[in-house]
OpenMM code with the backbone's topology and positions (N, CA, C; nanometers):
from openmm import Vec3, app, unit

residues = "MET VAL ALA SER ARG LYS ARG PHE ALA GLU ILE ARG GLU GLY LEU ILE GLY ARG GLY ILE SER ARG ASP ALA LEU ALA GLN VAL HIS ASN PRO ALA GLY LEU ASP LEU GLY ALA ARG VAL PRO GLU GLU VAL ALA LEU SER ILE LEU ALA GLU ILE VAL GLN LEU ARG HIS ALA ALA GLN PRO ARG PRO THR PRO ILE GLN THR PRO ARG PRO ARG ARG THR ARG LEU ARG MET ALA VAL GLU VAL ALA THR ALA ARG ASN ARG ALA THR HIS ALA GLY HIS ASP TYR PHE PHE CYS ASN PRO ARG CYS ARG GLU LYS PHE LEU ALA ASP PRO VAL ARG PHE LEU ALA ALA".split()
positions = [
    Vec3(1.2108, 0.6507, 0.8264),
    Vec3(1.2624, 0.6457, 0.8974),
    Vec3(1.2472, 0.8330, 1.0001),
    Vec3(1.0962, 0.8441, 1.0673),
    Vec3(1.0655, 0.9415, 1.1423),
    Vec3(1.2025, 1.0190, 1.1977),
    Vec3(1.2448, 1.0865, 1.1718),
    Vec3(1.4039, 1.1466, 1.2237),
    Vec3(1.4755, 1.2104, 1.1539),
    Vec3(1.5532, 1.3301, 1.2242),
    Vec3(1.6203, 1.4089, 1.1439),
    Vec3(1.7272, 1.3125, 1.0904),
    Vec3(1.8019, 1.3906, 0.9716),
    Vec3(1.8997, 1.3314, 0.8963),
    Vec3(2.0393, 1.2972, 1.0318),
    Vec3(2.0454, 1.3790, 1.1238),
    Vec3(2.1575, 1.3751, 1.2122),
    Vec3(2.1018, 1.2923, 1.3294),
    Vec3(2.0036, 1.2932, 1.3657),
    Vec3(1.9526, 1.1726, 1.4852),
    Vec3(1.9806, 1.0380, 1.4518),
    Vec3(1.9073, 1.0489, 1.2875),
    Vec3(1.9327, 0.9156, 1.2337),
    Vec3(2.0487, 0.8804, 1.1816),
    Vec3(2.1669, 0.9644, 1.1764),
    Vec3(2.3043, 0.9307, 1.1739),
    Vec3(2.3900, 0.8473, 1.2983),
    Vec3(2.3180, 0.9067, 1.4273),
    Vec3(2.3302, 0.8687, 1.5512),
    Vec3(2.2894, 0.7122, 1.5636),
    Vec3(2.1498, 0.6933, 1.5617),
    Vec3(2.0783, 0.5822, 1.5535),
    Vec3(2.1940, 0.4840, 1.4247),
    Vec3(2.1899, 0.5012, 1.3108),
    Vec3(2.2609, 0.4101, 1.2399),
    Vec3(2.3325, 0.3632, 1.3516),
    Vec3(2.4797, 0.4462, 1.3053),
    Vec3(2.5883, 0.4103, 1.4382),
    Vec3(2.5863, 0.3403, 1.5391),
    Vec3(2.5242, 0.3576, 1.6115),
    Vec3(2.4789, 0.2797, 1.7183),
    Vec3(2.3733, 0.1292, 1.6917),
    Vec3(2.3238, 0.1305, 1.5750),
    Vec3(2.2855, -0.0157, 1.5325),
    Vec3(2.3987, -0.0526, 1.4607),
    Vec3(2.4942, -0.0047, 1.4013),
    Vec3(2.6094, -0.0465, 1.3476),
    Vec3(2.6975, -0.1471, 1.4603),
    Vec3(2.6839, -0.0794, 1.5830),
    Vec3(2.8466, -0.1000, 1.6571),
    Vec3(2.7283, -0.2543, 1.6965),
    Vec3(2.6149, -0.2774, 1.6993),
    Vec3(2.5694, -0.3835, 1.7385),
    Vec3(2.5258, -0.4656, 1.6660),
    Vec3(2.5686, -0.4589, 1.5323),
    Vec3(2.6052, -0.5739, 1.4472),
    Vec3(2.5042, -0.5732, 1.3461),
    Vec3(2.4010, -0.4413, 1.3339),
    Vec3(2.3084, -0.4300, 1.2187),
    Vec3(2.4057, -0.4391, 1.0931),
    Vec3(2.3843, -0.4911, 0.9500),
    Vec3(2.4997, -0.4749, 0.8818),
    Vec3(2.4406, -0.3387, 0.7939),
    Vec3(2.5533, -0.3016, 0.7280),
    Vec3(2.5256, -0.1394, 0.6534),
    Vec3(2.4300, -0.1701, 0.5517),
    Vec3(2.4564, -0.2899, 0.4717),
    Vec3(2.3546, -0.2643, 0.3709),
    Vec3(2.2252, -0.2917, 0.4093),
    Vec3(2.1769, -0.3593, 0.5549),
    Vec3(2.0167, -0.3140, 0.5719),
    Vec3(2.0050, -0.2040, 0.5782),
    Vec3(2.1074, -0.1373, 0.6757),
    Vec3(2.0262, 0.0292, 0.7162),
    Vec3(2.0260, 0.1248, 0.5792),
    Vec3(2.1167, 0.0646, 0.4676),
    Vec3(2.1055, 0.1457, 0.3335),
    Vec3(1.9778, 0.1366, 0.2862),
    Vec3(1.8884, 0.0526, 0.3104),
    Vec3(1.7599, -0.0145, 0.2820),
    Vec3(1.6777, 0.0975, 0.3601),
    Vec3(1.6855, 0.1736, 0.4653),
    Vec3(1.5862, 0.2363, 0.4955),
    Vec3(1.6050, 0.3907, 0.4787),
    Vec3(1.4940, 0.4243, 0.4740),
    Vec3(1.4680, 0.5547, 0.4320),
    Vec3(1.4358, 0.6962, 0.5291),
    Vec3(1.5230, 0.7863, 0.5049),
    Vec3(1.5440, 0.9331, 0.5847),
    Vec3(1.6075, 1.0434, 0.5190),
    Vec3(1.5140, 1.0747, 0.5371),
    Vec3(1.4004, 1.1565, 0.6290),
    Vec3(1.2924, 1.0986, 0.5277),
    Vec3(1.1826, 1.0596, 0.6701),
    Vec3(1.0448, 0.9865, 0.5752),
    Vec3(0.9718, 1.1480, 0.5147),
    Vec3(0.8983, 1.1192, 0.3994),
    Vec3(0.8359, 1.2735, 0.3722),
    Vec3(0.8599, 1.3119, 0.2963),
    Vec3(0.7842, 1.3495, 0.1797),
    Vec3(0.8418, 1.4716, 0.0967),
    Vec3(0.8870, 1.6055, 0.1561),
    Vec3(0.9236, 1.6537, 0.0846),
    Vec3(0.9705, 1.7811, 0.1706),
    Vec3(0.8671, 1.9130, 0.1597),
    Vec3(0.8244, 1.9207, 0.2548),
    Vec3(0.6595, 2.0168, 0.2025),
    Vec3(0.7088, 2.1460, 0.3124),
    Vec3(0.8005, 2.0914, 0.3640),
    Vec3(0.8050, 2.2279, 0.4565),
    Vec3(0.7744, 2.1866, 0.5850),
    Vec3(0.7261, 2.0961, 0.6183),
    Vec3(0.6407, 2.0086, 0.7566),
    Vec3(0.6960, 2.1114, 0.9090),
    Vec3(0.5978, 2.1719, 0.9528),
    Vec3(0.6581, 2.1820, 1.0883),
    Vec3(0.6045, 2.1106, 1.1996),
    Vec3(0.4588, 2.1080, 1.2118),
    Vec3(0.3674, 2.0361, 1.2975),
    Vec3(0.3734, 1.8841, 1.2612),
    Vec3(0.3022, 1.7998, 1.3898),
    Vec3(0.3092, 1.6769, 1.3606),
    Vec3(0.2005, 1.6495, 1.2246),
    Vec3(0.0829, 1.6985, 1.2365),
    Vec3(-0.0280, 1.6919, 1.1630),
    Vec3(0.0429, 1.6889, 0.9974),
    Vec3(0.1522, 1.8036, 0.9764),
    Vec3(0.1994, 1.8095, 0.8228),
    Vec3(0.3145, 1.7001, 0.8255),
    Vec3(0.3867, 1.6677, 0.9086),
    Vec3(0.4822, 1.5628, 0.8924),
    Vec3(0.3939, 1.4216, 0.8116),
    Vec3(0.3094, 1.4291, 0.9221),
    Vec3(0.2283, 1.2614, 0.8835),
    Vec3(0.1744, 1.3085, 0.7060),
    Vec3(0.0816, 1.4220, 0.7121),
    Vec3(0.0631, 1.4778, 0.5344),
    Vec3(0.1950, 1.3883, 0.4577),
    Vec3(0.3177, 1.4657, 0.4893),
    Vec3(0.4343, 1.4698, 0.3929),
    Vec3(0.4323, 1.3148, 0.3781),
    Vec3(0.4420, 1.2458, 0.4996),
    Vec3(0.4731, 1.0841, 0.4938),
    Vec3(0.3774, 1.0253, 0.3905),
    Vec3(0.2180, 1.0441, 0.4362),
    Vec3(0.1561, 0.9665, 0.3391),
    Vec3(0.1564, 1.0234, 0.1856),
    Vec3(0.1940, 1.1830, 0.1628),
    Vec3(0.2384, 1.1913, 0.0084),
    Vec3(0.3517, 1.1031, -0.0613),
    Vec3(0.4279, 1.1110, 0.0126),
    Vec3(0.5489, 1.0021, -0.0394),
    Vec3(0.4801, 0.8409, -0.0224),
    Vec3(0.3940, 0.8144, 0.0264),
    Vec3(0.3579, 0.6465, 0.0177),
    Vec3(0.3015, 0.6598, -0.0822),
    Vec3(0.2095, 0.7877, -0.1520),
    Vec3(0.1228, 0.7989, -0.2761),
    Vec3(0.2360, 0.7910, -0.3844),
    Vec3(0.3039, 0.8521, -0.3580),
    Vec3(0.4080, 0.9002, -0.4835),
    Vec3(0.4621, 0.7916, -0.5204),
    Vec3(0.5320, 0.6805, -0.4300),
    Vec3(0.6148, 0.5735, -0.4420),
    Vec3(0.4920, 0.4481, -0.5101),
    Vec3(0.3752, 0.4739, -0.4772),
    Vec3(0.2730, 0.3500, -0.4600),
    Vec3(0.2658, 0.3750, -0.6207),
    Vec3(0.2386, 0.4453, -0.6881),
    Vec3(0.2014, 0.5076, -0.8572),
    Vec3(0.3579, 0.5005, -0.9073),
    Vec3(0.4349, 0.5446, -0.8384),
    Vec3(0.5415, 0.5046, -0.9599),
    Vec3(0.5718, 0.3314, -0.9657),
    Vec3(0.5644, 0.2839, -0.8812),
    Vec3(0.5861, 0.1399, -0.8948),
    Vec3(0.4793, 0.0935, -1.0010),
    Vec3(0.3305, 0.1357, -1.0297),
    Vec3(0.2795, 0.0408, -1.0805),
    Vec3(0.2731, 0.1190, -1.2411),
    Vec3(0.2494, 0.0356, -1.3478),
    Vec3(0.2298, 0.0822, -1.4904),
    Vec3(0.1004, 0.1618, -1.5170),
    Vec3(0.1269, 0.2856, -1.5524),
    Vec3(0.0086, 0.3230, -1.6108),
    Vec3(-0.0905, 0.2513, -1.6983),
    Vec3(-0.2068, 0.2164, -1.6949),
    Vec3(-0.2723, 0.1940, -1.8017),
    Vec3(-0.2303, 0.2676, -1.9626),
    Vec3(-0.2322, 0.2340, -2.0205),
    Vec3(-0.2410, 0.2964, -2.1901),
    Vec3(-0.4022, 0.3083, -2.2188),
    Vec3(-0.4816, 0.4318, -2.2407),
    Vec3(-0.5725, 0.4837, -2.2785),
    Vec3(-0.6073, 0.4285, -2.4302),
    Vec3(-0.6697, 0.3675, -2.4579),
    Vec3(-0.7002, 0.3180, -2.5954),
    Vec3(-0.8323, 0.3962, -2.6406),
    Vec3(-0.8479, 0.4427, -2.7979),
    Vec3(-0.9614, 0.4671, -2.8351),
    Vec3(-1.0636, 0.3782, -2.8866),
    Vec3(-1.1648, 0.3764, -2.8478),
    Vec3(-1.2836, 0.2731, -2.8726),
    Vec3(-1.4114, 0.3481, -2.9309),
    Vec3(-1.4764, 0.2910, -2.9660),
    Vec3(-1.6097, 0.3937, -3.0540),
    Vec3(-1.6851, 0.4494, -2.9545),
    Vec3(-1.7449, 0.5569, -2.9615),
    Vec3(-1.8445, 0.6066, -2.8860),
    Vec3(-1.9705, 0.6433, -2.9771),
    Vec3(-2.0822, 0.5622, -2.9129),
    Vec3(-2.2094, 0.5663, -2.9930),
    Vec3(-2.2843, 0.7067, -2.9275),
    Vec3(-2.2537, 0.7815, -3.0429),
    Vec3(-2.3308, 0.9026, -3.0538),
    Vec3(-2.3422, 0.9624, -3.1985),
    Vec3(-2.4386, 1.0586, -3.1922),
    Vec3(-2.4800, 1.1325, -3.3188),
    Vec3(-2.3408, 1.1668, -3.3824),
    Vec3(-2.2579, 1.2417, -3.3220),
    Vec3(-2.1707, 1.3129, -3.3426),
    Vec3(-2.0465, 1.2122, -3.3534),
    Vec3(-2.0521, 1.0560, -3.3513),
    Vec3(-1.9533, 0.9507, -3.3732),
    Vec3(-1.8106, 1.0148, -3.3109),
    Vec3(-1.8223, 1.0333, -3.2421),
    Vec3(-1.6711, 1.0528, -3.1369),
    Vec3(-1.6154, 0.9262, -3.0937),
    Vec3(-1.4886, 0.9277, -3.0707),
    Vec3(-1.4349, 0.8403, -2.9821),
    Vec3(-1.3721, 0.8830, -2.8151),
    Vec3(-1.4005, 0.7794, -2.7490),
    Vec3(-1.3718, 0.8363, -2.6129),
    Vec3(-1.2340, 0.7920, -2.5767),
    Vec3(-1.1297, 0.8023, -2.5408),
    Vec3(-1.0820, 0.7131, -2.4454),
    Vec3(-1.0896, 0.6409, -2.3202),
    Vec3(-1.0850, 0.5210, -2.3285),
    Vec3(-1.1381, 0.4536, -2.2250),
    Vec3(-1.0223, 0.3310, -2.1724),
    Vec3(-0.9840, 0.3533, -2.0377),
    Vec3(-0.8380, 0.2752, -2.0064),
    Vec3(-0.8978, 0.1131, -2.0213),
    Vec3(-0.8089, 0.0009, -2.0726),
    Vec3(-0.8892, -0.0653, -2.0775),
    Vec3(-0.8381, -0.1846, -1.9475),
    Vec3(-0.7221, -0.1388, -1.8667),
    Vec3(-0.7527, -0.2582, -1.7209),
    Vec3(-0.8550, -0.1669, -1.6332),
    Vec3(-0.9366, -0.0553, -1.6302),
    Vec3(-1.0313, -0.0432, -1.5612),
    Vec3(-1.1855, -0.0496, -1.6084),
    Vec3(-1.1557, -0.0429, -1.7358),
    Vec3(-1.3467, -0.0272, -1.8244),
    Vec3(-1.3986, -0.1746, -1.7537),
    Vec3(-1.5381, -0.1268, -1.6808),
    Vec3(-1.6436, -0.2397, -1.6678),
    Vec3(-1.7180, -0.2406, -1.8073),
    Vec3(-1.7594, -0.1965, -1.8342),
    Vec3(-1.8596, -0.1976, -1.9867),
    Vec3(-1.7264, -0.2975, -2.0920),
    Vec3(-1.7677, -0.3774, -2.1446),
    Vec3(-1.7136, -0.4620, -2.2411),
    Vec3(-1.7826, -0.4865, -2.3364),
    Vec3(-1.7785, -0.5204, -2.4819),
    Vec3(-1.8421, -0.6492, -2.5573),
    Vec3(-1.7277, -0.6867, -2.6731),
    Vec3(-1.7413, -0.7897, -2.7052),
    Vec3(-1.6701, -0.8602, -2.8161),
    Vec3(-1.7767, -0.8339, -2.9256),
    Vec3(-1.6922, -0.8317, -3.0536),
    Vec3(-1.7678, -0.8208, -3.1570),
    Vec3(-1.6856, -0.8778, -3.2731),
    Vec3(-1.7120, -0.9517, -3.3853),
    Vec3(-1.6878, -1.0270, -3.5091),
    Vec3(-1.5211, -1.0801, -3.4597),
    Vec3(-1.4876, -1.1021, -3.3062),
    Vec3(-1.3715, -1.1603, -3.2756),
    Vec3(-1.2524, -1.0361, -3.2243),
    Vec3(-1.3496, -0.9260, -3.1684),
    Vec3(-1.2570, -0.7700, -3.1347),
    Vec3(-1.3408, -0.7383, -2.9897),
    Vec3(-1.2299, -0.6848, -2.9153),
    Vec3(-1.2620, -0.6350, -2.7856),
    Vec3(-1.2979, -0.5054, -2.7722),
    Vec3(-1.4332, -0.4573, -2.7233),
    Vec3(-1.4285, -0.3192, -2.7167),
    Vec3(-1.4644, -0.2653, -2.5613),
    Vec3(-1.4417, -0.1512, -2.5548),
    Vec3(-1.4107, -0.1182, -2.4275),
    Vec3(-1.5325, -0.0134, -2.3914),
    Vec3(-1.6092, 0.0615, -2.3380),
    Vec3(-1.7078, 0.1425, -2.3177),
    Vec3(-1.7198, 0.2353, -2.2131),
    Vec3(-1.7165, 0.3626, -2.2062),
    Vec3(-1.7206, 0.4479, -2.0627),
    Vec3(-1.8494, 0.4104, -1.9800),
    Vec3(-1.9684, 0.3663, -2.0609),
    Vec3(-2.1079, 0.3584, -1.9596),
    Vec3(-2.1633, 0.2539, -2.0099),
    Vec3(-2.2642, 0.1763, -1.9365),
    Vec3(-2.3703, 0.0473, -1.9951),
    Vec3(-2.4282, 0.0912, -2.1400),
    Vec3(-2.4510, 0.2099, -2.1163),
    Vec3(-2.5610, 0.2570, -2.2390),
    Vec3(-2.4751, 0.2865, -2.3859),
    Vec3(-2.3602, 0.3222, -2.3692),
    Vec3(-2.2863, 0.3125, -2.4749),
    Vec3(-2.2617, 0.1886, -2.5497),
    Vec3(-2.2485, 0.0778, -2.4308),
    Vec3(-2.1989, -0.0539, -2.4815),
    Vec3(-2.3640, -0.1254, -2.5549),
    Vec3(-2.4561, -0.0642, -2.4771),
    Vec3(-2.5875, -0.1439, -2.5532),
    Vec3(-2.6119, -0.0495, -2.7053),
    Vec3(-2.5818, 0.0297, -2.6834),
    Vec3(-2.6088, 0.1159, -2.8386),
    Vec3(-2.5127, 0.0338, -2.9252),
    Vec3(-2.4143, 0.0156, -2.8917),
    Vec3(-2.3058, -0.0562, -2.9817),
    Vec3(-2.3478, -0.1792, -3.0250),
    Vec3(-2.4015, -0.2591, -2.9223),
    Vec3(-2.4792, -0.3936, -2.9644),
    Vec3(-2.5540, -0.3902, -3.0358),
    Vec3(-2.6415, -0.3090, -3.0305),
    Vec3(-2.7119, -0.2683, -3.1084),
    Vec3(-2.7211, -0.2594, -3.2240),
    Vec3(-2.6371, -0.2157, -3.2945),
    Vec3(-2.6184, -0.1698, -3.4268),
    Vec3(-2.4548, -0.1688, -3.4432),
    Vec3(-2.3300, -0.2603, -3.4171),
    Vec3(-2.1816, -0.2592, -3.4193),
    Vec3(-2.1927, -0.1927, -3.5683),
    Vec3(-2.1764, -0.2028, -3.6648),
    Vec3(-2.1920, -0.1642, -3.7990),
    Vec3(-2.1779, -0.0104, -3.8185),
    Vec3(-2.2993, 0.0194, -3.7556),
    Vec3(-2.3228, 0.1770, -3.7686),
    Vec3(-2.1790, 0.2532, -3.6678),
    Vec3(-2.1248, 0.2135, -3.5638),
    Vec3(-2.0125, 0.2435, -3.5047),
    Vec3(-1.8931, 0.2287, -3.5612),
    Vec3(-1.8729, 0.1160, -3.5834),
    Vec3(-1.7625, 0.0965, -3.6620),
    Vec3(-1.7285, 0.1565, -3.8271),
    Vec3(-1.8148, 0.1823, -3.8484),
    Vec3(-1.8050, 0.2712, -3.9675),
    Vec3(-1.7591, 0.3926, -3.9975),
    Vec3(-1.8086, 0.4574, -3.8437),
    Vec3(-1.7726, 0.5609, -3.8194),
    Vec3(-1.5700, 0.5842, -3.7804),
] * unit.nanometer
topology = app.Topology()
chain = topology.addChain("A")
for resn in residues:
    res = topology.addResidue(resn, chain)
    for name in ("N", "CA", "C"):
        topology.addAtom(name, app.Element.getBySymbol(name[0]), res)
């Protein structure tokens, strides 16, 4: 709720007086937004949006990057997040994930070369 702690306490007591349960009111978040020292409405809005982003990302597990073959002469490997990988291939019953379509094409043309690395 966008209100000062003092104002929300007053509103809360008024709602309890009207029959709203304390458990329901305990779920109301106040003050809304991260403590950025906001003073003007635009800053308050930004602090609230920042908190929404923070809570949204905290609720979602982060995908674990895995090491996959990177088809280059240096035979380096690059971390690719499986959950968001658009370029995939299957070889010998195993799934491989690539950073871009060109890497996938090179791998499929000669998988043994890259797997040996």
